[in-house]
C-alpha positions as a Markdown table, in Angstrom:
| # | Residue | x | y | z |
|---|---|---|---|---|
| 1 | Met | -70.7 | 77.9 | -8.8 |
| 2 | Ser | -74.1 | 79.5 | -8.3 |
| 3 | Arg | -76.9 | 78.1 | -6.3 |
| 4 | Gln | -79.1 | 78.0 | -9.4 |
| 5 | Val | -76.6 | 75.8 | -11.2 |
| 6 | Leu | -76.3 | 73.4 | -8.3 |
| 7 | Asp | -80.1 | 73.2 | -8.0 |
| 8 | Glu | -80.4 | 72.4 | -11.7 |
| 9 | Leu | -77.8 | 69.7 | -11.3 |
| 10 | Lys | -79.7 | 68.1 | -8.5 |
| 11 | Gln | -82.9 | 68.2 | -10.4 |
| 12 | Gln | -81.4 | 66.6 | -13.5 |
| 13 | Ile | -79.8 | 63.7 | -11.6 |
| 14 | Ser | -82.0 | 61.1 | -10.0 |
| 15 | Leu | -80.5 | 60.0 | -6.7 |
| 16 | Leu | -82.0 | 56.5 | -7.2 |
| 17 | Asp | -80.4 | 56.2 | -10.7 |
| 18 | Tyr | -77.1 | 57.3 | -9.4 |
| 19 | Leu | -77.2 | 54.8 | -6.5 |
| 20 | Gln | -78.1 | 52.0 | -8.8 |
| 21 | Ala | -75.2 | 52.9 | -11.1 |
| 22 | Gln | -73.0 | 52.3 | -8.0 |
| 23 | Asp | -74.6 | 48.8 | -7.7 |
| 24 | Trp | -76.9 | 49.7 | -4.8 |
| 25 | Arg | -80.1 | 47.7 | -4.7 |
| 26 | Pro | -83.2 | 48.2 | -2.4 |
| 27 | Thr | -84.2 | 45.3 | -0.2 |
| 28 | Arg | -87.5 | 46.6 | 0.9 |
| 29 | Arg | -90.2 | 49.0 | -0.4 |
| 30 | Leu | -91.9 | 51.3 | 2.0 |
| 31 | Ser | -94.9 | 53.6 | 1.8 |
| 32 | Arg | -95.0 | 56.7 | -0.4 |
| 33 | Gly | -92.4 | 55.2 | -2.8 |
| 34 | Arg | -89.6 | 55.1 | -0.3 |
| 35 | Leu | -86.9 | 52.4 | -0.4 |
| 36 | Met | -84.7 | 50.7 | 2.2 |
| 37 | Gly | -81.5 | 48.8 | 1.7 |
| 38 | Leu | -77.9 | 48.2 | 2.9 |
| 39 | Cys | -75.9 | 51.4 | 3.4 |
| 40 | Pro | -73.2 | 51.8 | 0.7 |
| 41 | Leu | -71.3 | 54.3 | 3.0 |
| 42 | His | -70.4 | 51.8 | 5.8 |
| 43 | Ala | -70.3 | 48.1 | 6.6 |
| 44 | Asp | -74.0 | 47.5 | 6.9 |
| 45 | His | -75.5 | 44.2 | 7.9 |
| 46 | Leu | -79.1 | 45.2 | 8.4 |
| 47 | Pro | -80.9 | 47.5 | 5.9 |
| 48 | Ser | -80.6 | 51.0 | 7.4 |
| 49 | Phe | -80.3 | 53.2 | 4.2 |
| 50 | Leu | -83.5 | 55.0 | 3.4 |
| 51 | Val | -84.0 | 56.6 | -0.1 |
| 52 | Asp | -86.9 | 58.9 | -0.9 |
| 53 | Pro | -86.9 | 59.2 | -4.8 |
| 54 | Asn | -89.7 | 61.8 | -4.7 |
| 55 | Lys | -87.5 | 64.2 | -2.6 |
| 56 | Asn | -84.2 | 63.0 | -4.1 |
| 57 | Leu | -82.8 | 62.5 | -0.6 |
| 58 | Phe | -81.2 | 59.7 | 1.5 |
| 59 | Tyr | -80.6 | 59.0 | 5.2 |
| 60 | Cys | -78.8 | 56.2 | 6.9 |
| 61 | Tyr | -80.1 | 55.2 | 10.4 |
| 62 | Gly | -76.9 | 53.3 | 11.0 |
| 63 | Cys | -74.2 | 55.9 | 10.3 |
| 64 | Gly | -76.4 | 59.0 | 10.7 |
| 65 | Arg | -75.5 | 60.5 | 7.4 |
| 66 | Gly | -77.9 | 61.9 | 4.8 |
| 67 | Gly | -78.5 | 64.5 | 2.2 |
| 68 | Asp | -78.9 | 65.0 | -1.5 |
| 69 | Val | -77.1 | 63.4 | -4.5 |
| 70 | Ile | -74.1 | 65.8 | -4.2 |
| 71 | Arg | -73.7 | 64.9 | -0.5 |
| 72 | Phe | -73.9 | 61.2 | -1.4 |
| 73 | Ala | -71.2 | 61.6 | -4.1 |
| 74 | Glu | -68.9 | 63.4 | -1.6 |
| 75 | Leu | -69.3 | 60.6 | 0.9 |
| 76 | Tyr | -69.3 | 57.6 | -1.4 |
| 77 | His | -66.3 | 58.7 | -3.5 |
| 78 | Gln | -64.5 | 60.4 | -0.5 |
| 79 | Val | -64.0 | 63.6 | -2.4 |
| 80 | Lys | -64.5 | 67.3 | -1.7 |
| 81 | Phe | -67.7 | 69.2 | -2.7 |
| 82 | Ser | -66.2 | 70.6 | -5.9 |
| 83 | Gln | -64.9 | 67.2 | -7.0 |
| 84 | Ala | -68.3 | 65.7 | -6.2 |
| 85 | Val | -70.0 | 68.3 | -8.5 |
| 86 | Ala | -67.5 | 67.6 | -11.2 |
| 87 | Leu | -68.0 | 63.9 | -10.9 |
| 88 | Leu | -71.8 | 64.3 | -11.2 |
| 89 | His | -71.4 | 66.6 | -14.2 |
| 90 | Gln | -69.4 | 63.8 | -15.8 |
| 91 | Trp | -71.9 | 61.1 | -14.9 |
| 92 | Arg | -74.8 | 63.2 | -16.2 |
| 93 | Gly | -73.5 | 64.3 | -19.6 |
| 94 | Leu | -69.7 | 64.6 | -19.9 |
| 95 | Pro | -68.7 | 61.0 | -20.7 |
| 96 | Pro | -69.4 | 61.6 | -24.4 |
| 97 | Ile | -66.9 | 64.4 | -24.5 |
| 98 | Leu | -64.4 | 62.2 | -22.7 |
| 99 | Arg | -64.9 | 59.5 | -25.3 |
| 100 | Lys | -64.3 | 62.0 | -28.0 |
| 101 | Ala | -61.1 | 63.2 | -26.2 |
| 102 | Ala | -59.9 | 59.6 | -25.7 |
| 103 | Gly | -60.5 | 58.9 | -29.4 |
| 104 | Phe | -58.5 | 61.9 | -30.4 |
| 105 | Tyr | -55.6 | 60.9 | -28.1 |
| 106 | Arg | -55.6 | 57.4 | -29.6 |
| 107 | Met | -55.2 | 58.8 | -33.1 |
| 108 | Gln | -52.2 | 60.8 | -31.8 |
| 109 | Leu | -50.3 | 57.9 | -30.3 |
| 110 | His | -48.6 | 56.5 | -33.4 |
| 111 | Arg | -48.1 | 60.0 | -34.8 |
| 112 | His | -45.6 | 60.8 | -32.1 |
| 113 | Gly | -42.4 | 58.8 | -31.9 |
| 114 | Glu | -41.6 | 59.9 | -28.3 |
| 115 | Ala | -44.9 | 58.4 | -27.1 |
| 116 | Val | -44.2 | 55.0 | -28.7 |
| 117 | Ala | -40.6 | 55.1 | -27.5 |
| 118 | Tyr | -41.8 | 55.7 | -23.9 |
| 119 | Leu | -44.2 | 52.8 | -24.1 |
| 120 | Tyr | -41.4 | 50.5 | -25.3 |
| 121 | Gln | -39.2 | 51.8 | -22.5 |
| 122 | Arg | -42.0 | 50.8 | -20.0 |
| 123 | Gly | -42.2 | 47.3 | -21.6 |
| 124 | Val | -45.5 | 48.0 | -23.5 |
| 125 | His | -45.3 | 46.9 | -27.1 |
| 126 | Ser | -48.2 | 44.6 | -28.0 |
| 127 | Pro | -50.7 | 46.1 | -30.4 |
| 128 | Glu | -53.4 | 43.9 | -28.9 |
| 129 | Leu | -52.7 | 45.4 | -25.5 |
| 130 | Ile | -52.7 | 49.0 | -26.8 |
| 131 | Glu | -56.1 | 48.3 | -28.3 |
| 132 | His | -57.4 | 46.5 | -25.2 |
| 133 | Met | -56.5 | 49.5 | -22.9 |
| 134 | Arg | -57.3 | 52.1 | -25.6 |
| 135 | Ile | -54.0 | 53.8 | -24.9 |
| 136 | Gly | -53.5 | 57.3 | -26.4 |
| 137 | Tyr | -51.2 | 60.3 | -26.3 |
| 138 | Ala | -51.8 | 63.9 | -25.5 |
| 139 | Pro | -49.2 | 66.0 | -27.3 |
| 140 | Gly | -50.8 | 69.2 | -26.1 |
| 141 | Gly | -51.9 | 72.3 | -28.0 |
| 142 | Cys | -54.5 | 70.6 | -30.3 |
| 143 | Leu | -57.3 | 69.0 | -28.3 |
| 144 | Arg | -59.2 | 72.2 | -27.7 |
| 145 | Gly | -59.4 | 73.1 | -31.4 |
| 146 | Trp | -60.5 | 69.7 | -32.4 |
| 147 | Leu | -63.3 | 69.5 | -29.8 |
| 148 | Thr | -64.6 | 73.0 | -30.5 |
| 149 | Gln | -64.7 | 72.1 | -34.2 |
| 150 | Leu | -67.0 | 69.2 | -33.2 |
| 151 | Gly | -69.3 | 71.7 | -31.5 |
| 152 | Phe | -68.3 | 71.4 | -27.9 |
| 153 | Pro | -68.4 | 74.8 | -26.1 |
| 154 | Leu | -65.2 | 76.0 | -24.4 |
| 155 | Gln | -67.1 | 76.1 | -21.0 |
| 156 | Thr | -67.9 | 72.4 | -21.4 |
| 157 | Leu | -64.2 | 71.6 | -22.0 |
| 158 | Arg | -63.4 | 73.5 | -18.9 |
| 159 | Gln | -66.0 | 71.7 | -16.8 |
| 160 | Ala | -64.6 | 68.4 | -18.0 |
| 161 | Gly | -61.1 | 69.5 | -17.0 |
| 162 | Leu | -59.8 | 68.9 | -20.5 |
| 163 | Val | -58.6 | 72.5 | -20.8 |
| 164 | Thr | -57.4 | 74.9 | -18.2 |
| 165 | Gly | -59.1 | 78.1 | -17.0 |
| 166 | Ala | -56.8 | 80.0 | -19.5 |
| 167 | Gly | -58.0 | 77.7 | -22.3 |
| 168 | Tyr | -54.9 | 75.6 | -22.8 |
| 169 | Asp | -55.0 | 71.8 | -23.1 |
| 170 | Ala | -54.8 | 70.3 | -19.6 |
| 171 | Tyr | -52.8 | 67.2 | -20.7 |
| 172 | Ile | -49.5 | 67.9 | -22.4 |
| 173 | His | -46.9 | 65.2 | -23.3 |
| 174 | Arg | -48.9 | 62.5 | -21.4 |
| 175 | Ile | -49.7 | 58.9 | -22.2 |
| 176 | Val | -53.5 | 58.7 | -21.7 |
| 177 | Phe | -55.6 | 55.8 | -20.4 |
| 178 | Pro | -59.4 | 56.1 | -20.5 |
| 179 | Leu | -61.2 | 55.1 | -17.3 |
| 180 | Glu | -64.9 | 54.6 | -16.7 |
| 181 | Ala | -65.6 | 58.3 | -16.1 |
| 182 | Asn | -62.1 | 59.9 | -16.2 |
| 183 | Leu | -58.8 | 60.0 | -18.1 |
| 184 | Tyr | -55.5 | 59.2 | -16.5 |
| 185 | Gly | -52.4 | 60.9 | -17.9 |
| 186 | Arg | -48.8 | 59.7 | -17.3 |
| 187 | Ser | -46.3 | 62.4 | -18.0 |
| 188 | Leu | -43.3 | 61.7 | -20.2 |
| 189 | Ser | -41.4 | 64.6 | -18.6 |
| 190 | Ala | -39.8 | 64.4 | -15.2 |
| 191 | Ala | -40.4 | 68.2 | -14.9 |
| 192 | Ser | -44.2 | 67.7 | -14.6 |
| 193 | Pro | -46.2 | 65.8 | -12.0 |
| 194 | Ala | -46.1 | 62.1 | -13.0 |
| 195 | His | -49.7 | 61.2 | -12.5 |
| 196 | Arg | -52.8 | 63.2 | -13.3 |
| 197 | Phe | -56.6 | 62.6 | -13.4 |
| 198 | Leu | -59.3 | 64.9 | -14.5 |
| 199 | Pro | -61.6 | 66.4 | -11.8 |
| 200 | Gly | -63.8 | 63.8 | -10.1 |
| 201 | Ala | -63.2 | 60.3 | -8.7 |
| 202 | Lys | -60.9 | 57.7 | -10.3 |
| 203 | Gly | -63.8 | 55.2 | -10.2 |
| 204 | Gly | -63.8 | 51.5 | -9.5 |
| 205 | Leu | -61.2 | 48.9 | -10.2 |
| 206 | Tyr | -59.9 | 49.1 | -13.7 |
| 207 | Leu | -61.9 | 47.2 | -16.3 |
| 208 | Trp | -63.7 | 45.4 | -13.5 |
| 209 | Glu | -66.5 | 44.1 | -15.7 |
| 210 | Gln | -64.0 | 41.9 | -17.5 |
| 211 | Val | -62.7 | 40.1 | -14.3 |
| 212 | Gln | -65.4 | 40.4 | -11.7 |
| 213 | Gln | -66.3 | 36.7 | -12.1 |
| 214 | Cys | -62.7 | 35.4 | -11.8 |
| 215 | Pro | -62.2 | 33.2 | -8.7 |
| 216 | Glu | -58.6 | 34.4 | -8.6 |
| 217 | Leu | -57.5 | 38.0 | -9.2 |
| 218 | Ile | -54.2 | 39.8 | -9.3 |
| 219 | Leu | -54.4 | 43.4 | -7.9 |
| 220 | Val | -51.8 | 45.9 | -8.8 |
| 221 | Glu | -51.2 | 49.6 | -8.1 |
| 222 | Gly | -50.6 | 51.2 | -11.5 |
| 223 | Leu | -51.9 | 51.0 | -15.1 |
| 224 | Phe | -48.4 | 50.1 | -16.4 |
| 225 | Asp | -48.3 | 47.3 | -13.9 |
| 226 | Tyr | -51.6 | 46.1 | -15.3 |
| 227 | Ala | -50.3 | 46.5 | -18.9 |
| 228 | Val | -47.3 | 44.3 | -18.6 |
| 229 | Leu | -49.2 | 41.6 | -16.7 |
| 230 | Trp | -52.0 | 41.5 | -19.3 |
| 231 | Gln | -49.5 | 41.5 | -22.1 |
| 232 | Ala | -47.7 | 38.5 | -20.5 |
| 233 | Gly | -51.0 | 36.5 | -20.4 |
| 234 | Phe | -52.3 | 37.2 | -16.9 |
| 235 | His | -55.7 | 38.4 | -17.9 |
| 236 | Asn | -57.2 | 38.1 | -14.4 |
| 237 | Val | -55.5 | 41.3 | -13.4 |
| 238 | Thr | -57.1 | 44.5 | -12.2 |
| 239 | Cys | -55.7 | 47.9 | -11.0 |
| 240 | Ala | -56.6 | 50.2 | -8.1 |
| 241 | Met | -54.7 | 53.2 | -9.5 |
| 242 | Gly | -52.9 | 53.6 | -6.2 |
| 243 | Asn | -52.3 | 51.5 | -3.1 |
| 244 | His | -55.2 | 52.8 | -1.1 |
| 245 | Leu | -58.6 | 51.5 | -2.4 |
| 246 | Asn | -61.7 | 53.6 | -2.3 |
| 247 | Leu | -64.9 | 52.2 | -0.9 |
| 248 | Arg | -66.3 | 51.1 | -4.2 |
| 249 | Gln | -63.1 | 49.3 | -5.1 |
| 250 | Tyr | -63.0 | 47.5 | -1.8 |
| 251 | Arg | -66.7 | 46.4 | -2.2 |
| 252 | Gln | -65.9 | 45.1 | -5.7 |
| 253 | Leu | -63.2 | 42.8 | -4.4 |
| 254 | Cys | -65.5 | 41.6 | -1.7 |
| 255 | Asn | -68.5 | 40.9 | -3.9 |
| 256 | Arg | -67.9 | 37.1 | -3.9 |
| 257 | Pro | -65.6 | 34.5 | -2.4 |
| 258 | Arg | -62.2 | 34.7 | -4.3 |
| 259 | Thr | -58.5 | 34.7 | -3.9 |
| 260 | Val | -56.7 | 38.0 | -4.4 |
| 261 | Tyr | -53.0 | 38.2 | -5.1 |
| 262 | Val | -51.7 | 41.6 | -4.1 |
| 263 | Ala | -48.8 | 42.7 | -6.2 |
| 264 | Phe | -47.9 | 46.2 | -4.9 |
| 265 | Asp | -44.6 | 47.9 | -5.3 |
| 266 | Ala | -41.6 | 46.7 | -3.3 |
| 267 | Asp | -40.3 | 50.2 | -3.0 |
| 268 | Gly | -37.4 | 51.2 | -0.8 |
| 269 | Asn | -39.5 | 53.0 | 1.8 |
| 270 | Gly | -41.8 | 50.0 | 2.3 |
| 271 | Ser | -45.0 | 52.0 | 1.7 |
| 272 | Gly | -46.2 | 49.6 | -1.0 |
| 273 | Gln | -45.8 | 46.5 | 1.2 |
| 274 | Gln | -47.3 | 48.2 | 4.2 |
| 275 | Ala | -50.4 | 49.1 | 2.2 |
| 276 | Ala | -50.5 | 45.5 | 0.9 |
| 277 | Gln | -50.5 | 44.1 | 4.4 |
| 278 | Ala | -53.1 | 46.5 | 5.6 |
| 279 | Leu | -55.4 | 45.7 | 2.7 |
| 280 | Ala | -54.8 | 42.0 | 3.2 |
| 281 | Cys | -56.0 | 42.2 | 6.8 |
| 282 | Gln | -59.2 | 44.1 | 5.8 |
| 283 | Leu | -60.0 | 41.7 | 3.0 |
| 284 | Arg | -59.5 | 38.6 | 5.2 |
| 285 | Glu | -61.9 | 40.1 | 7.7 |
| 286 | Gln | -64.5 | 39.9 | 4.9 |
| 287 | Gly | -63.7 | 36.3 | 4.1 |
| 288 | Ile | -61.5 | 36.9 | 1.1 |
| 289 | Thr | -58.4 | 34.7 | 0.7 |
| 290 | Val | -55.4 | 37.0 | 0.2 |
| 291 | Arg | -51.8 | 36.2 | -1.0 |
| 292 | Thr | -49.1 | 38.9 | -1.0 |
| 293 | Ile | -46.6 | 38.6 | -3.9 |
| 294 | Ser | -43.0 | 39.4 | -2.9 |
| 295 | Leu | -41.4 | 41.2 | -5.8 |
| 296 | Pro | -37.6 | 41.7 | -5.9 |
| 297 | Glu | -36.7 | 44.8 | -3.8 |
| 298 | Gly | -37.1 | 48.0 | -5.6 |
| 299 | His | -39.4 | 46.6 | -8.2 |
| 300 | Asp | -43.0 | 46.9 | -9.2 |
| 301 | Pro | -44.6 | 44.5 | -11.7 |
| 302 | Asn | -43.9 | 47.0 | -14.5 |
| 303 | Ser | -40.2 | 47.3 | -13.8 |
| 304 | Phe | -40.0 | 43.5 | -13.2 |
| 305 | Phe | -41.1 | 42.8 | -16.8 |
| 306 | Ala | -39.5 | 45.9 | -18.4 |
| 307 | Gln | -36.1 | 44.8 | -17.0 |
| 308 | Gly | -36.2 | 41.2 | -18.3 |
| 309 | Gly | -38.7 | 39.3 | -16.2 |
| 310 | Asp | -41.0 | 36.9 | -18.0 |
| 311 | Ala | -44.3 | 35.2 | -17.4 |
| 312 | His | -42.8 | 32.0 | -16.0 |
| 313 | Gln | -40.8 | 33.9 | -13.4 |
| 314 | Phe | -43.9 | 35.9 | -12.4 |
| 315 | Gln | -45.9 | 32.6 | -12.2 |
| 316 | Cys | -43.2 | 31.4 | -9.7 |
| 317 | Leu | -43.8 | 34.5 | -7.6 |
| 318 | Leu | -47.5 | 33.8 | -7.7 |
| 319 | Glu | -47.1 | 30.3 | -6.5 |
| 320 | Ala | -44.8 | 31.5 | -3.7 |
| 321 | Ala | -47.1 | 34.2 | -2.6 |
| 322 | Arg | -48.3 | 34.0 | 1.1 |
């Protein structure tokens, strides 16, 4: 990517607007329009984060890091430079194309029996849930043509990650879940990588705006875990899309006093439970009450319900959580 393109990107995106989109708020106004607030890059207790909107630059006197909006995106989302640029492109103007793509995928879902059969296999069958999560299906081979007919240039499709460098659809035979600035695709085929995101960060906790006021939350790893719990009536659930939270997700959980029930995978190698215990320690240090749900060995919430578990049985696991 040329220096000119990068300079144009930085000119088009206000650092202050981007910070405020990540829930940053200034606590003090200084001379020459500068702003000071808590640093979103580390656990800050005294305002040490300086923003100069006129220069589009930031600097933290606490952790010693600073730079432009691309550097902030790198640090905040914990991604590489190229991913930070892709994320900023999405934030600036690519979400409309992602919404169009998600709408196209939703139209495809019930046109392909293999996709519906896969959802049933995973315990997902409620039309209300499918609408709630806006679940779609990427059959492959047709998204590019549809979007170009709508007037989107091929280069824009490539920038968004919707097509490959060779011009083919990036998502083929995948169940698709729209996120806040990304699309997650779960492969139907064991021959392809199971999980895939478009370039850029996965974002915050899933559908956070719907549960952020809940005094009690259930936190799961995967979107299919979320799906079966929501379908069973547990609407105070959210998903981290993995068992390692990014900084934004961690801050979201800590934004008010609450109880978090962690329902990570009880996999054979113990990685899910180890991650749950590590997260519990971190959250308790911030004053959050944490309960760890003990699922039957080898199960995650999705397999628990898909293999016959019900809401009453899961409620018993919640009440037994420690």
